[in-house]
N, C-alpha and C positions, 0 to 999 in steps of 0.2 A: 394503536401507533408502534412502529417498527424499526428495530435499528440493528443495521447490519455492520459488524467488523470484520475487518484482515488484516493482518499481519505477514506483511512478506520478510523473509531471509535473505538476503540478495547476498553472491559472491563477485566483489568487482572485479573488472580486467587488468589491467597496466597499471593500477593505481600505487603512487611511490608517497604521498603524501595526505595528510589533511583536508588540505588546500584541491588538490586534485581530485580528492573523493567527492566536496561539496560540488564539484564541477559536474561530475557524474549524478549526482543524488539528486542534487536543488531540481535538475529540469525536469525528471521524473514525476516530483512531487507537485513540480508546478504543474504540470500535462495533466497530472489528474485531477487539481483540484481545479483547473480549468475547463477540460472534456466535462467532465462527468458532476460539477457543483458537490464534491467530499471534502469532509476534514480528513484533512493527511498531514505528515509530518513524519521525521527521521525520529524513532522512538528510542532507537538502542545502538549499540556496538559501534558510539559516538567516538569512541577513542582509537579504532581499530582503521587501519588505514583499509583494506580489501573487503571489510563485511559490514552490510550496512543492512536496520531491520526499519521498515518502513509500515506505519499504522494509519488505519483509514477506517474510516464512518460514513455512513449510508442511513438516514433517517427519512420514515414514507409512512403511509397510512395503510400500502398497500404490500403487503411482503414478495409477492412478483417482482413488483419493480427492485426491490432491495435486493436480491436475488439477481435480477439481469444484471443492475448497474455492478454488483460487486464483482460475477461472469467479465464485465467486459473491463473493468478496472487490471482482474485477473490477467485478461490475455495482452492487454494493453503492457502489462509490467513485463509478459513471460517474452513479449516478444522484443522486447528490448536488446539490438545484440552485444551493447557495451555490460551488459552484466546479466549473471545467470541466477535463475532462480531455485533457491536451494529448498524451500518449503513455503507451502502457504495454510495459514490457519483461518478460520471460518467460521464463524457464529452467526447468529440469528435469535434475536433476542424479541420476545410480545409483551407485550400488554399484561399477559399472566407472569411473565419473569418480574413484575417487579410490584408486586401485593402483598 
């Protein structure tokens, strides 16, 4: 079993309230979940209007599949015009990591 995790640090565009922030972040989270069947949520910077941290996890028996899904997810987020992708933290965990 292999587990891949991504953490996206995002700068949001012209957002002036937490309500506006939700209207930007929720569609991104929903699209990642729908298109790639990953577990995904906003995991940080909830109290900041223009920043968001989105965490994502994917599990597979094939490390190549995990890497491919993470690559696609990263490209999707990077292509969103309403956010600027400041950084991505990526990890791949294998069975040896849990012994």
